[in-house]
C-alpha positions in Angstrom: -3.4 65.8 49.5 -3.0 66.7 45.8 0.8 66.3 46.1 0.3 62.9 47.6 -2.1 61.8 44.8 0.4 63.0 42.2 3.2 61.0 43.8 0.9 57.9 43.8 0.0 58.4 40.2 3.7 58.8 39.2 4.6 55.7 41.2 1.9 53.6 39.6 3.0 54.8 36.2 6.6 53.7 36.9 5.4 50.3 38.2 3.5 49.7 35.0 6.5 50.8 32.8 9.1 48.5 34.6 9.1 44.7 34.4 8.5 42.8 37.6 12.2 41.9 37.9 13.2 45.6 38.2 10.4 46.2 40.7 11.5 43.3 42.9 15.1 44.6 42.8 13.9 48.0 44.0 11.8 46.4 46.8 14.9 44.4 48.0 17.0 47.6 48.0 14.4 49.6 49.9 13.9 46.8 52.4 17.7 46.6 52.9 17.8 50.3 53.6 15.0 50.0 56.2 16.7 47.0 57.9 20.0 48.9 58.1 18.2 52.0 59.6 16.6 49.8 62.3 20.0 48.4 63.2 21.9 51.7 63.1 24.0 51.9 66.3 23.3 55.6 67.1 20.1 57.2 68.2 18.6 60.0 66.1 19.9 62.6 68.5 23.4 61.1 68.6 23.5 61.0 64.8 22.4 64.6 64.4 24.9 65.8 67.0 27.7 63.9 65.2 26.7 65.6 62.0 26.7 69.0 63.7 23.0 69.6 63.0 21.9 69.3 66.6 23.2 71.8 69.2 24.2 70.5 72.5 22.5 72.4 75.3 24.9 74.0 77.7 24.1 73.8 81.4 23.9 77.2 83.1 
């Protein structure tokens, strides 16, 4: 919980330090990342297998 509150405080501090124009650009960037992630052609499992981070179970 304390880690989460520390992150929120840091984020609010940065919001106050940056002009609205910068914040809007950041919001657009994050939103584009989220949109791209939703339209990604592979499932989570397929992506992890492709990266070699997910082992394929062998049938006995």
